Backbone of each chain as ProteinMPNN parsed JSONL, in Angstrom:
{"seq_chain_A": "MSTDRPSSGGAGGGQQRRPFFRRRKTCPFSGSHAQTIDYKDVRMLSRYVSERGKIVPSRITAVSAKKQRELSKAIKRARNLALISYVNP", "coords_chain_A": {"N_chain_A": [[44.311, -27.197, -24.794], [44.902, -27.75, -21.39], [46.409, -26.225, -19.295], [47.529, -28.094, -16.219], [46.974, -26.622, -13.57], [47.621, -25.807, -10.15], [44.15, -26.211, -8.638], [42.887, -23.395, -7.382], [40.717, -22.781, -5.267], [38.918, -24.423, -6.478], [38.751, -23.339, -8.89], [39.627, -24.272, -11.514], [41.152, -26.714, -13.57], [40.935, -30.155, -13.59], [38.829, -31.36, -12.119], [35.488, -32.321, -11.253], [33.791, -29.835, -10.999], [33.281, -28.548, -7.967], [29.758, -27.15, -6.613], [30.295, -25.599, -4.69], [32.408, -23.341, -3.456], [35.059, -24.537, -1.123], [36.402, -22.607, 0.525], [34.337, -20.765, 1.291], [33.903, -20.27, 4.136], [32.951, -18.71, 6.256], [29.466, -17.551, 8.183], [27.532, -15.479, 6.804], [25.866, -14.399, 8.65], [26.371, -13.92, 10.718], [29.084, -11.837, 12.681], [30.446, -9.091, 12.882], [29.452, -6.724, 11.342], [27.59, -7.853, 9.945], [25.087, -8.074, 7.733], [21.375, -7.97, 8.245], [18.748, -10.145, 9.033], [15.609, -10.369, 7.131], [12.46, -10.326, 6.463], [11.507, -8.416, 4.524], [12.881, -8.261, 2.568], [13.776, -8.946, -0.478], [15.069, -9.601, -2.357], [17.888, -10.938, -0.499], [16.661, -12.854, 0.507], [16.401, -14.165, -1.985], [18.81, -15.31, -2.709], [19.131, -17.169, -0.862], [17.102, -19.006, -1.555], [16.596, -21.969, -3.762], [16.568, -22.549, -7.386], [13.97, -23.631, -7.784], [12.751, -22.753, -5.74], [12.921, -23.415, -3.408], [14.006, -23.818, 0.159], [17.56, -23.181, 0.617], [19.408, -25.626, 1.877], [21.964, -25.351, 5.316], [24.178, -26.525, 4.829], [24.857, -25.842, 2.33], [25.11, -23.415, 1.944], [26.641, -22.437, 4.085], [25.693, -20.821, 6.211], [24.945, -20.289, 9.536], [23.704, -22.257, 12.293], [21.657, -20.621, 13.967], [21.372, -18.92, 12.662], [19.752, -19.733, 10.127], [17.606, -20.467, 10.953], [16.368, -18.412, 11.417], [16.694, -17.215, 9.066], [15.253, -18.974, 7.436], [12.518, -18.312, 8.584], [12.102, -16.021, 8.166], [11.763, -16.49, 5.088], [9.752, -17.837, 4.72], [7.747, -16.087, 5.593], [7.797, -13.918, 3.809], [6.781, -15.627, 1.868], [4.89, -15.952, 2.472], [3.052, -13.365, 2.401], [3.544, -13.156, -0.567], [5.533, -12.204, -1.554], [7.894, -13.766, -2.103], [7.766, -16.662, -4.275], [6.101, -19.942, -3.614], [6.707, -22.239, -5.056], [8.874, -22.742, -8.003], [8.101, -22.788, -11.54]], "CA_chain_A": [[45.689, -27.859, -24.068], [44.607, -27.356, -20.453], [47.404, -26.66, -18.597], [47.475, -28.68, -14.374], [47.084, -25.327, -12.564], [46.767, -26.226, -8.325], [42.935, -25.371, -8.753], [42.933, -22.608, -6.609], [39.517, -22.777, -4.93], [38.077, -25.202, -7.371], [38.262, -22.724, -10.134], [40.212, -24.598, -12.675], [41.641, -28.015, -12.797], [40.173, -30.993, -14.11], [38.142, -32.461, -11.062], [34.492, -32.014, -11.148], [33.717, -28.518, -10.305], [31.625, -28.261, -6.89], [29.176, -26.355, -6.647], [30.962, -24.001, -3.918], [33.809, -23.44, -3.06], [35.495, -24.953, 0.056], [37.104, -21.852, 1.287], [33.487, -19.851, 1.831], [33.352, -21.364, 6.035], [32.128, -17.768, 7.265], [28.384, -17.663, 7.98], [27.233, -14.383, 6.119], [24.926, -13.201, 9.189], [27.261, -13.477, 12.001], [30.111, -10.966, 12.317], [30.268, -7.278, 13.4], [28.861, -5.713, 10.211], [26.586, -8.42, 8.94], [23.862, -8.045, 7.471], [20.208, -8.498, 8.908], [17.89, -11.02, 7.893], [14.598, -9.253, 6.847], [11.11, -10.621, 5.546], [11.138, -7.892, 3.762], [14.295, -8.08, 1.676], [13.531, -10.199, -1.435], [16.734, -9.682, -3.157], [18.48, -11.232, -0.088], [16.127, -13.775, 0.676], [16.347, -15.31, -3.024], [19.59, -16.027, -2.354], [19.223, -18.393, -0.389], [15.953, -20.318, -2.069], [16.985, -22.666, -4.881], [15.871, -21.753, -8.15], [12.8, -24.145, -7.673], [11.639, -21.948, -4.718], [13.044, -24.617, -2.216], [15.057, -23.21, 1.158], [18.863, -24.125, 0.47], [19.803, -25.634, 3.323], [22.828, -24.428, 5.48], [25.466, -27.468, 4.391], [25.365, -25.723, 1.326], [25.075, -21.851, 1.902], [27.258, -22.263, 5.053], [24.604, -19.983, 7.308], [25.112, -20.474, 11.312], [22.326, -22.681, 12.585], [20.935, -19.922, 14.43], [20.91, -17.804, 11.73], [19.793, -20.523, 9.239], [16.399, -20.53, 11.515], [15.693, -17.001, 11.491], [16.38, -16.994, 7.853], [13.635, -19.911, 7.22], [11.626, -17.935, 9.143], [11.755, -14.588, 7.244], [11.346, -16.824, 3.939], [8.137, -18.678, 4.977], [7.097, -14.421, 6.161], [7.941, -13.418, 2.757], [5.966, -16.295, 0.908], [3.227, -15.535, 2.817], [3.11, -12.184, 1.52], [3.281, -13.594, -1.547], [6.806, -11.584, -1.788], [8.658, -14.932, -2.846], [7.021, -18.17, -4.614], [6.194, -21.31, -2.616], [7.525, -23.115, -6.413], [8.992, -21.878, -9.388], [8.066, -24.224, -12.419]], "C_chain_A": [[45.277, -27.266, -22.691], [45.565, -27.618, -19.293], [47.003, -27.402, -16.905], [47.605, -27.807, -13.76], [46.773, -25.815, -11.278], [45.197, -25.32, -8.734], [42.819, -24.657, -7.403], [41.036, -21.929, -6.026], [38.122, -23.371, -5.81], [37.928, -24.307, -8.102], [38.794, -23.67, -11.251], [40.172, -26.008, -12.114], [40.638, -29.095, -13.631], [39.231, -31.491, -13.481], [36.93, -31.952, -11.473], [34.488, -30.796, -10.36], [32.365, -28.327, -9.428], [31.296, -27.056, -7.119], [29.257, -25.362, -6.035], [31.994, -24.556, -3.368], [34.425, -24.019, -1.698], [35.241, -23.433, 0.776], [36.023, -20.699, 1.752], [32.917, -20.762, 3.016], [32.091, -19.814, 6.23], [30.286, -17.893, 7.118], [27.85, -15.826, 7.966], [26.225, -13.317, 7.154], [25.705, -12.78, 10.544], [28.475, -12.188, 11.547], [29.085, -10.045, 12.914], [29.572, -6.844, 12.431], [28.111, -6.819, 9.372], [25.501, -8.068, 8.797], [22.588, -8.263, 8.022], [19.135, -9.301, 8.255], [16.304, -10.199, 8.229], [13.939, -9.673, 6.323], [10.913, -10.088, 4.132], [11.784, -7.741, 2.498], [14.608, -9.059, 0.84], [14.531, -10.505, -1.797], [18.069, -10.753, -1.998], [18.09, -12.444, 0.021], [16.324, -14.561, -0.336], [17.439, -15.566, -3.055], [19.591, -16.968, -1.637], [17.817, -19.277, -0.524], [16.647, -20.636, -3.158], [16.069, -21.983, -6.076], [14.254, -22.614, -8.365], [11.879, -23.634, -6.365], [12.194, -22.753, -3.084], [14.505, -23.702, -1.088], [16.337, -24.011, 1.263], [19.435, -24.444, 1.846], [21.555, -25.446, 3.931], [24.288, -25.205, 5.464], [25.8, -26.504, 3.102], [25.894, -24.106, 1.197], [26.075, -21.46, 3.211], [26.935, -21.369, 6.005], [25.097, -20.895, 8.628], [23.847, -21.563, 11.665], [21.246, -21.878, 13.163], [20.04, -18.99, 13.512], [20.259, -18.261, 10.455], [17.894, -20.792, 9.569], [15.935, -19.441, 11.593], [15.299, -16.676, 9.921], [15.277, -17.802, 7.421], [12.752, -19.138, 7.505], [10.912, -16.96, 8.415], [11.089, -15.329, 6.025], [10.341, -17.119, 4.084], [7.674, -16.991, 5.537], [6.933, -14.602, 4.775], [7.149, -14.269, 1.634], [4.877, -16.559, 1.212], [2.755, -14.453, 2.251], [3.133, -11.933, 0.275], [4.581, -12.291, -2.387], [7.626, -12.577, -2.813], [7.258, -16.112, -2.988], [7.258, -19.275, -3.628], [7.042, -21.999, -3.75], [7.537, -22.122, -7.703], [8.529, -23.179, -10.023], [9.227, -24.265, -12.554]], "O_chain_A": [[45.282, -26.037, -22.762], [45.656, -28.612, -18.572], [45.908, -27.012, -16.498], [48.6, -27.947, -13.05], [45.644, -26.29, -11.154], [45.128, -24.129, -9.037], [42.663, -25.318, -6.376], [40.436, -20.917, -6.388], [36.94, -23.029, -5.843], [36.72, -24.124, -8.253], [37.924, -23.716, -12.121], [39.68, -26.49, -11.094], [39.644, -28.696, -14.237], [38.532, -32.226, -14.179], [37.094, -30.962, -12.186], [35.047, -30.681, -9.27], [31.185, -28.113, -9.704], [31.954, -26.125, -7.582], [28.676, -24.318, -6.33], [32.364, -25.662, -2.975], [33.625, -23.507, -0.915], [34.23, -23.113, 1.401], [36.441, -19.773, 2.447], [31.998, -21.581, 3.025], [30.863, -19.85, 6.306], [29.81, -18.288, 6.054], [27.83, -15.109, 8.966], [25.867, -12.163, 6.92], [25.675, -11.732, 11.19], [28.672, -11.747, 10.415], [27.898, -10.025, 13.24], [28.599, -6.335, 12.988], [28.035, -6.67, 8.152], [24.835, -7.704, 9.765], [22.792, -9.332, 8.597], [18.726, -9.118, 7.108], [15.978, -9.619, 9.265], [14.358, -9.734, 5.167], [10.496, -10.621, 3.103], [11.295, -7.177, 1.52], [15.444, -9.927, 1.09], [15.001, -11.631, -1.633], [19.041, -11.251, -2.567], [18.903, -13.318, -0.28], [16.471, -15.746, -0.033], [17.426, -16.59, -3.739], [20.369, -17.839, -2.025], [17.509, -20.122, 0.316], [17.352, -19.758, -3.658], [15.16, -21.17, -5.908], [13.445, -22.106, -9.142], [10.734, -23.966, -6.061], [11.78, -22.528, -1.946], [15.555, -23.188, -1.475], [16.409, -25.13, 1.77], [19.824, -23.648, 2.701], [22.421, -25.4, 3.058], [25.318, -24.72, 5.931], [26.992, -26.375, 2.82], [26.839, -23.705, 0.518], [26.31, -20.266, 3.397], [27.856, -21.026, 6.746], [25.547, -22.039, 8.568], [22.899, -21.38, 10.9], [20.071, -22.209, 13.003], [18.889, -18.553, 13.489], [20.115, -17.391, 9.596], [17.087, -21.175, 8.723], [14.753, -19.466, 11.933], [14.261, -16.174, 9.492], [14.29, -17.194, 7.006], [11.888, -19.1, 6.629], [9.725, -16.901, 8.096], [9.937, -14.979, 5.77], [9.626, -16.471, 3.32], [6.706, -17.286, 6.237], [6.038, -15.356, 4.392], [6.87, -13.714, 0.57], [4.005, -17.178, 0.602], [1.856, -14.675, 1.44], [2.854, -10.826, -0.184], [4.454, -11.72, -3.47], [7.935, -12.31, -3.974], [6.281, -16.344, -2.277], [8.289, -19.497, -2.991], [8.16, -22.363, -3.385], [6.792, -21.271, -8.188], [8.493, -24.284, -9.482], [9.744, -25.195, -13.174]]}, "seq_chain_B": "MSLYEYTYIARQDIQPQQVDAITAEFAKIIDDNGGKVAKTESWGLRTLAYRIKKYKKGHYVHLNLDAPHAAIAELERNARLHEDVIRYMTIRVEEFEEGDSVVLRSNSRDSRPPRDNNRFGNDDRPKFGKKPEGDKS", "coords_chain_B": {"N_chain_B": [[3.719, -0.065, 24.509], [3.257, -2.974, 22.555], [5.123, -3.121, 19.795], [4.829, -3.754, 16.323], [4.925, -4.559, 13.314], [2.768, -4.565, 10.434], [1.249, -5.693, 7.602], [-0.906, -5.564, 4.479], [-2.565, -6.62, 1.717], [-3.936, -4.746, -0.994], [-6.615, -5.528, -3.285], [-6.246, -5.809, -6.967], [-8.214, -4.169, -8.181], [-8.837, -1.924, -7.184], [-8.709, 1.571, -7.214], [-5.865, 3.701, -6.03], [-6.539, 5.701, -4.116], [-8.621, 4.551, -2.572], [-7.142, 2.882, -1.385], [-5.564, 4.423, -0.11], [-7.837, 5.303, 1.408], [-8.511, 2.6, 3.215], [-6.278, 2.525, 4.41], [-6.775, 4.708, 6.068], [-8.808, 3.931, 7.416], [-8.342, 1.656, 8.889], [-6.04, 2.823, 10.016], [-7.594, 5.129, 11.868], [-9.224, 3.085, 13.43], [-6.854, 2.097, 14.982], [-6.325, 4.265, 16.243], [-9.025, 4.205, 17.976], [-8.788, 2.672, 19.456], [-6.78, 2.865, 21.173], [-3.965, 2.846, 20.404], [-1.223, 3.585, 18.39], [0.082, 4.64, 14.781], [3.197, 4.459, 13.949], [4.268, 4.545, 11.787], [3.833, 4.772, 7.931], [3.493, 3.231, 4.784], [3.083, 2.97, 1.538], [3.616, 0.274, -0.533], [2.972, 0.383, -3.116], [0.984, -1.038, -6.647], [1.961, -3.895, -6.994], [3.747, -7.29, -8.44], [2.233, -10.019, -7.402], [3.409, -12.904, -5.885], [2.22, -15.293, -6.753], [-0.825, -16.046, -7.3], [-3.569, -14.717, -5.404], [-6.422, -15.316, -4.778], [-7.634, -15.35, -7.35], [-6.138, -12.854, -8.411], [-3.527, -11.188, -9.621], [-1.682, -8.786, -9.193], [-1.443, -6.612, -6.648], [-2.493, -3.844, -4.335], [-0.022, -3.281, -1.833], [0.587, -2.038, 1.711], [2.056, -1.361, 4.387], [2.032, -1.015, 7.443], [3.827, 0.57, 10.596], [3.14, -0.132, 13.928], [2.342, 1.174, 16.966], [1.176, -0.688, 19.868], [-1.781, -1.991, 21.74], [-2.701, -5.25, 22.21], [-5.706, -5.178, 22.005], [-6.085, -3.383, 20.133], [-4.939, -4.497, 18.002], [-6.074, -7.017, 17.632], [-8.882, -6.185, 17.03], [-8.048, -4.645, 14.633], [-7.596, -6.6, 13.017], [-9.331, -8.345, 12.94], [-11.362, -6.2, 11.587], [-9.855, -6.581, 8.773], [-10.295, -8.827, 8.191], [-12.432, -9.46, 7.7], [-13.038, -7.423, 5.611], [-13.766, -6.492, 2.287], [-11.69, -6.221, 0.056], [-9.447, -6.525, 1.268], [-6.957, -8.732, 0.596], [-5.18, -10.191, 1.914], [-3.527, -10.248, 4.928], [-0.82, -9.649, 7.354], [0.873, -10.009, 10.231], [3.327, -8.804, 12.636], [5.23, -9.052, 15.101], [7.43, -6.921, 16.672], [10.489, -5.999, 17.885], [12.092, -3.335, 17.574], [11.197, -0.758, 15.697], [12.567, -0.487, 12.057], [14.533, 2.29, 11.063], [13.649, 4.492, 8.719], [13.062, 4.427, 5.213], [11.525, 1.332, 4.532], [13.04, -1.704, 3.013], [11.682, -2.43, 0.842], [11.41, 0.289, -0.484], [13.319, 1.12, -0.297], [15.137, -0.777, -2.257], [13.819, -0.137, -4.95], [14.703, 2.172, -5.478], [17.157, 1.888, -6.141], [18.482, 1.692, -9.446], [19.971, -0.122, -10.806], [19.982, -3.299, -11.302], [21.559, -6.126, -10.138], [22.714, -8.754, -12.356], [20.853, -11.366, -12.575], [22.047, -14.19, -10.986], [21.263, -17.272, -11.418], [22.285, -19.638, -11.285], [22.746, -20.531, -8.857], [22.891, -22.361, -7.04], [20.683, -24.09, -8.009], [20.487, -26.477, -8.95], [20.957, -28.577, -7.832], [18.569, -29.497, -6.709], [17.814, -31.004, -8.642], [17.533, -33.687, -10.75], [20.956, -34.354, -12.362], [20.881, -33.288, -15.248], [22.723, -31.565, -16.573], [24.904, -30.483, -18.775], [28.605, -31.963, -19.439], [31.416, -30.101, -17.619], [33.308, -27.93, -19.259], [36.193, -29.044, -18.728], [36.733, -31.531, -18.675], [37.698, -32.435, -21.081], [40.632, -32.332, -21.919]], "CA_chain_B": [[3.143, -1.044, 24.54], [4.178, -3.703, 21.88], [5.638, -2.739, 18.569], [4.315, -4.507, 15.638], [4.839, -4.232, 11.683], [1.148, -4.703, 10.002], [1.306, -5.211, 6.03], [-2.029, -6.327, 3.942], [-2.446, -6.466, 0.179], [-5.403, -4.929, -1.196], [-6.796, -6.362, -4.629], [-5.381, -4.707, -7.453], [-9.102, -3.553, -9.391], [-9.443, -1.009, -6.966], [-7.972, 2.904, -6.99], [-5.037, 4.4, -5.045], [-7.625, 6.487, -3.025], [-9.381, 3.695, -2.373], [-6.361, 1.963, -0.973], [-5.236, 4.665, 1.229], [-9.087, 4.922, 2.662], [-8.614, 1.361, 3.59], [-5.538, 2.416, 5.258], [-6.96, 5.85, 6.588], [-10.13, 3.18, 8.264], [-7.326, 0.875, 9.759], [-5.306, 3.647, 11.284], [-8.56, 5.281, 12.766], [-8.894, 1.429, 14.235], [-5.913, 1.422, 15.986], [-6.086, 5.364, 17.294], [-9.588, 4.442, 18.906], [-8.544, 1.23, 20.48], [-5.405, 3.184, 22.157], [-2.267, 2.4, 20.09], [-0.397, 4.731, 17.188], [0.373, 4.531, 13.758], [4.173, 4.948, 13.993], [4.726, 4.567, 9.977], [2.608, 4.124, 7.17], [4.299, 3.039, 3.767], [2.597, 2.159, 0.778], [4.665, -0.059, -1.627], [1.885, 0.484, -4.132], [0.863, -2.163, -6.933], [3.473, -4.802, -6.918], [2.754, -8.238, -8.676], [2.027, -11.061, -6.442], [4.473, -13.876, -6.583], [1.601, -16.265, -7.285], [-2.1, -15.648, -7.652], [-4.064, -14.911, -4.794], [-7.87, -15.204, -5.228], [-7.403, -15.151, -8.836], [-5.779, -11.541, -8.472], [-2.262, -11.475, -9.807], [-1.144, -7.784, -8.559], [-2.188, -6.182, -5.098], [-1.501, -3.124, -3.494], [0.95, -3.582, -0.546], [0.688, -1.444, 2.224], [2.866, -1.668, 5.334], [2.15, 0.034, 8.802], [4.335, 0.286, 11.759], [1.921, 0.197, 14.932], [2.709, 0.715, 18.413], [-0.816, -0.778, 20.245], [-1.968, -2.597, 22.471], [-3.182, -5.91, 21.646], [-6.947, -5.157, 21.675], [-6.247, -2.691, 19.306], [-4.44, -5.317, 17.084], [-6.949, -8.138, 17.217], [-9.677, -5.359, 16.53], [-7.569, -4.512, 13.438], [-7.203, -8.177, 12.293], [-10.966, -8.627, 12.596], [-11.736, -5.611, 10.422], [-9.111, -7.072, 7.582], [-10.896, -10.351, 7.728], [-14.245, -8.72, 7.116], [-13.127, -6.33, 4.6], [-13.515, -7.181, 1.191], [-10.743, -5.7, -0.909], [-7.813, -6.394, 1.834], [-6.584, -10.058, 0.362], [-4.288, -10.487, 2.634], [-2.456, -9.434, 5.766], [0.393, -10.327, 8.168], [0.437, -8.534, 11.703], [4.438, -9.743, 13.031], [5.201, -8.682, 16.766], [9.043, -6.867, 16.592], [11.381, -5.179, 18.974], [11.927, -2.093, 17.268], [11.153, -0.508, 14.189], [13.228, -0.122, 11.439], [14.422, 3.653, 10.754], [13.785, 5.222, 7.53], [12.179, 3.715, 4.303], [12.058, -0.242, 4.529], [13.973, -2.31, 2.295], [10.877, -2.251, -0.402], [11.588, 1.147, -1.068], [14.937, 1.319, -0.615], [15.733, -1.331, -3.21], [13.696, -0.265, -6.233], [15.384, 3.464, -5.31], [18.7, 2.041, -6.76], [17.813, 1.122, -10.55], [20.946, -0.985, -11.398], [19.766, -4.525, -10.076], [22.316, -7.338, -10.448], [21.993, -9.751, -13.342], [20.414, -12.717, -11.819], [22.777, -15.239, -11.449], [20.595, -17.76, -10.525], [22.369, -21.312, -11.188], [24.137, -21.032, -7.755], [22.326, -23.998, -6.383], [19.678, -24.559, -8.753], [20.76, -27.559, -9.745], [21.011, -29.373, -6.549], [17.213, -30.768, -6.381], [16.812, -31.816, -9.779], [18.822, -34.809, -11.303], [21.823, -33.726, -12.981], [21.176, -33.384, -16.8], [23.787, -30.879, -17.383], [26.265, -30.821, -19.832], [29.963, -32.194, -18.791], [32.312, -29.277, -17.766], [34.488, -28.216, -20.604], [37.33, -29.004, -18.056], [37.244, -32.771, -18.722], [38.139, -32.489, -22.664], [41.541, -32.331, -21.896]], "C_chain_B": [[4.023, -1.771, 23.732], [4.274, -3.196, 20.565], [5.174, -3.987, 17.559], [4.378, -3.844, 13.847], [3.586, -5.193, 10.862], [1.457, -4.572, 8.378], [0.012, -6.025, 5.681], [-1.607, -5.511, 2.524], [-3.692, -6.298, 0.203], [-5.447, -5.377, -2.508], [-6.642, -5.428, -5.945], [-6.482, -4.063, -8.308], [-9.126, -2.592, -8.202], [-8.3, 0.288, -7.18], [-7.08, 3.126, -5.816], [-5.873, 4.825, -4.215], [-7.86, 5.881, -2.385], [-8.53, 3.101, -1.201], [-5.606, 3.122, 0.202], [-6.454, 5.371, 1.826], [-9.125, 3.948, 3.398], [-7.268, 1.954, 4.486], [-6.032, 3.906, 6.418], [-7.898, 4.926, 7.683], [-9.139, 2.466, 9.496], [-6.843, 1.894, 10.466], [-6.155, 4.373, 12.397], [-8.899, 4.117, 13.843], [-8.394, 1.506, 15.694], [-6.147, 3.173, 16.785], [-7.487, 4.847, 18.337], [-9.008, 3.504, 19.765], [-7.31, 1.556, 21.254], [-4.361, 3.028, 21.763], [-2.157, 3.733, 18.955], [-0.224, 4.269, 16.035], [1.623, 4.825, 13.953], [4.97, 5.497, 12.436], [3.802, 3.794, 9.421], [3.676, 4.231, 5.433], [3.247, 2.127, 2.657], [3.713, 1.238, -0.448], [3.842, -0.306, -3.132], [1.753, -0.601, -4.996], [1.916, -2.856, -7.41], [2.697, -6.475, -7.561], [3.378, -8.951, -7.657], [2.923, -11.824, -7.187], [3.829, -15.489, -6.87], [0.441, -16.017, -7.005], [-2.967, -15.716, -6.114], [-5.633, -14.763, -4.993], [-7.969, -14.665, -6.439], [-6.574, -13.643, -8.935], [-3.768, -11.838, -8.827], [-1.155, -10.126, -9.512], [-2.185, -7.435, -7.389], [-1.242, -5.138, -4.624], [-0.93, -3.287, -2.03], [0.447, -2.247, 0.099], [1.18, -2.191, 3.715], [3.006, -0.251, 6.249], [3.076, -0.451, 9.799], [3.462, 0.496, 13.261], [2.696, 0.011, 16.433], [1.451, 0.52, 19.333], [-0.741, -1.695, 21.164], [-2.667, -4.061, 21.981], [-4.717, -6.288, 21.47], [-7.112, -4.612, 20.41], [-5.827, -3.698, 17.941], [-5.423, -6.433, 16.58], [-8.102, -7.336, 16.662], [-9.163, -4.798, 15.078], [-7.388, -5.709, 12.681], [-8.662, -8.438, 12.123], [-11.764, -8.248, 11.306], [-10.917, -5.698, 8.672], [-9.695, -8.014, 7.296], [-11.877, -10.214, 7.087], [-14.049, -8.225, 5.759], [-12.53, -7.034, 3.203], [-11.989, -7.359, 0.093], [-9.449, -5.777, -0.286], [-7.974, -8.604, 1.519], [-5.644, -10.762, 1.212], [-3.598, -9.984, 3.952], [-1.514, -10.018, 6.866], [0.573, -9.407, 9.363], [2.368, -9.748, 12.722], [4.987, -8.423, 14.319], [7.108, -8.283, 16.546], [9.513, -6.419, 17.574], [11.34, -3.873, 18.827], [12.142, -2.098, 15.979], [12.385, -0.079, 13.847], [13.121, 1.515, 10.967], [14.42, 4.083, 9.632], [12.45, 4.272, 6.592], [12.535, 2.252, 4.569], [12.451, -0.915, 3.488], [12.924, -1.966, 0.723], [11.599, -0.959, -1.184], [12.897, 1.826, -1.612], [15.213, 1.044, -1.912], [14.997, -1.032, -4.946], [14.099, 1.614, -6.773], [16.503, 2.933, -6.222], [18.284, 1.0, -8.228], [18.981, -0.201, -10.701], [20.762, -2.132, -10.53], [20.512, -5.338, -11.07], [22.241, -8.332, -11.11], [22.04, -11.309, -12.315], [21.058, -13.743, -11.804], [22.105, -16.747, -10.824], [20.495, -19.716, -10.901], [23.23, -21.641, -10.465], [24.225, -22.207, -7.331], [20.976, -24.28, -6.883], [19.499, -25.961, -8.869], [20.296, -28.997, -8.485], [19.546, -30.136, -6.292], [16.72, -31.348, -7.532], [18.112, -32.994, -10.343], [19.693, -33.891, -12.352], [22.003, -33.9, -14.545], [22.113, -32.627, -17.518], [24.526, -31.099, -18.279], [27.844, -30.988, -18.916], [30.729, -30.796, -18.729], [33.269, -28.997, -18.446], [35.903, -28.643, -19.814], [37.726, -30.594, -18.172], [37.457, -33.317, -20.249], [39.824, -32.12, -22.67], [42.215, -33.177, -22.387]], "O_chain_B": [[5.239, -1.6, 23.819], [3.195, -2.74, 20.184], [5.165, -5.131, 18.011], [3.875, -2.799, 13.433], [3.639, -6.42, 10.786], [1.855, -3.506, 7.909], [-0.266, -7.017, 6.355], [-0.908, -4.54, 2.237], [-4.531, -6.95, 0.824], [-4.362, -5.661, -3.013], [-6.972, -4.249, -5.827], [-6.042, -3.366, -9.222], [-10.272, -2.224, -8.459], [-7.108, 0.002, -7.298], [-7.456, 2.788, -4.693], [-5.954, 4.04, -3.27], [-7.517, 6.185, -1.243], [-9.086, 2.835, -0.135], [-5.146, 2.694, 1.261], [-6.195, 6.088, 2.793], [-9.768, 4.131, 4.431], [-7.476, 1.623, 5.653], [-5.525, 3.964, 7.538], [-7.714, 5.213, 8.866], [-9.202, 2.703, 10.702], [-7.199, 1.944, 11.643], [-5.782, 4.381, 13.57], [-8.806, 4.347, 15.048], [-8.853, 1.269, 16.812], [-6.108, 3.165, 18.015], [-7.251, 5.002, 19.535], [-8.804, 3.824, 20.937], [-6.783, 0.684, 21.944], [-3.481, 3.017, 22.623], [-2.976, 4.643, 18.832], [-0.404, 3.053, 16.106], [1.53, 5.989, 14.341], [5.79, 6.364, 12.134], [3.183, 2.8, 9.801], [4.392, 5.182, 5.118], [2.776, 1.005, 2.847], [4.535, 1.869, -1.112], [4.173, -1.09, -4.021], [2.335, -1.562, -4.491], [2.722, -2.38, -8.21], [1.546, -6.831, -7.307], [4.479, -8.787, -7.131], [3.253, -11.749, -8.37], [4.469, -16.514, -7.103], [0.553, -15.48, -5.902], [-3.022, -16.847, -5.63], [-5.901, -13.697, -5.548], [-8.387, -13.516, -6.583], [-6.463, -13.436, -10.143], [-3.028, -12.615, -8.225], [0.057, -10.332, -9.581], [-3.342, -7.829, -7.238], [-0.02, -5.161, -4.481], [-1.75, -3.429, -1.123], [-0.044, -1.38, -0.624], [0.791, -3.296, 4.093], [3.565, 0.836, 6.105], [3.224, -1.661, 9.967], [3.221, 1.68, 13.493], [3.37, -0.921, 16.869], [0.726, 1.491, 19.552], [0.338, -2.226, 21.426], [-3.413, -3.783, 21.042], [-5.075, -7.351, 20.963], [-7.946, -5.029, 19.607], [-6.476, -3.563, 16.904], [-5.572, -6.724, 15.394], [-8.455, -7.829, 15.591], [-10.09, -4.485, 14.331], [-6.943, -5.581, 11.54], [-9.069, -8.765, 11.008], [-12.38, -8.906, 10.468], [-11.286, -5.077, 7.675], [-9.764, -8.279, 6.095], [-12.186, -10.764, 6.03], [-14.799, -8.557, 4.84], [-11.526, -7.708, 2.974], [-11.484, -8.36, -0.414], [-8.44, -5.337, -0.838], [-8.739, -9.427, 2.022], [-5.44, -11.968, 1.075], [-2.958, -8.965, 3.694], [-1.763, -11.198, 7.111], [0.405, -8.188, 9.338], [2.409, -10.893, 13.172], [5.029, -7.197, 14.219], [7.933, -9.167, 16.318], [8.678, -6.433, 18.478], [10.745, -3.153, 19.629], [12.808, -2.838, 15.255], [13.199, 0.467, 14.591], [12.065, 2.027, 10.595], [15.595, 4.13, 9.269], [11.425, 3.716, 6.989], [13.702, 1.938, 4.805], [11.82, -0.353, 2.593], [13.371, -1.383, -0.265], [12.219, -1.085, -2.24], [13.321, 2.512, -2.542], [15.478, 1.913, -2.743], [15.477, -1.549, -5.955], [13.905, 2.159, -7.86], [16.767, 3.679, -7.165], [17.882, -0.159, -8.132], [18.493, -1.331, -10.672], [21.158, -2.179, -9.366], [20.352, -5.381, -12.289], [21.572, -9.181, -10.522], [22.879, -11.952, -11.685], [20.737, -14.509, -12.713], [22.543, -17.211, -9.771], [19.613, -20.574, -10.879], [24.152, -22.435, -10.655], [25.195, -22.956, -7.219], [20.148, -24.724, -6.088], [18.397, -26.51, -8.876], [19.538, -29.967, -8.498], [19.47, -31.233, -5.737], [15.671, -31.982, -7.652], [19.336, -32.921, -10.236], [19.245, -32.949, -13.005], [22.959, -34.473, -15.067], [22.388, -32.798, -18.706], [24.764, -32.285, -18.512], [28.145, -30.286, -17.951], [30.734, -30.211, -19.812], [34.245, -29.744, -18.373], [36.868, -28.499, -20.564], [38.851, -30.962, -17.833], [37.378, -34.515, -20.522], [40.176, -31.52, -23.685], [43.442, -33.109, -22.315]]}, "name": "protein", "num_of_chains": 2, "seq": "MSTDRPSSGGAGGGQQRRPFFRRRKTCPFSGSHAQTIDYKDVRMLSRYVSERGKIVPSRITAVSAKKQRELSKAIKRARNLALISYVNPMSLYEYTYIARQDIQPQQVDAITAEFAKIIDDNGGKVAKTESWGLRTLAYRIKKYKKGHYVHLNLDAPHAAIAELERNARLHEDVIRYMTIRVEEFEEGDSVVLRSNSRDSRPPRDNNRFGNDDRPKFGKKPEGDKS"}
């Protein structure tokens, strides 16, 4: 018996759950104390790589275009150093 | 002079002392050509994300270099010839990051967050997943 609560951030409700909530609009790299993009930071980079190892488009991760370019360069450098794999089976 | 971050991977079946010997050799090359090694970091024997020259693991060494181009060119030439070095990468940077690089800092924190890896994993595969429960109301 699922009561039809107003879906705050798409958490509940009957409609198809969107993989990403609409409210997360801010770019995680711009702003005052944002984290720096570093090709050695595997944990941070792997958040922007899909399960198959592909770079996730910025329309999904809400990263600004300038930071997305830096991010993809860092991911490609990490791949070159075998810190991140090119493809995951 | 310009600042470079230089990382190389040595093949897995050599001893750590040999890795230090390689690092010392590279440092000497840099010093001879008028550069200096600002920082040396050994990330130890790490598992490679994919096999390089049939090796699954590799000794990672990360150097911060403050050197002219000639020293870097000579360093890279030697790394290319060296048969223990299976990969190297030189990045020009504006300034060095102080303290340990993320690699050393990250494995000092032992609590690793659980890998929530279905965040956007399913966007590049056709959707075979089960329907979300919410529809059975």
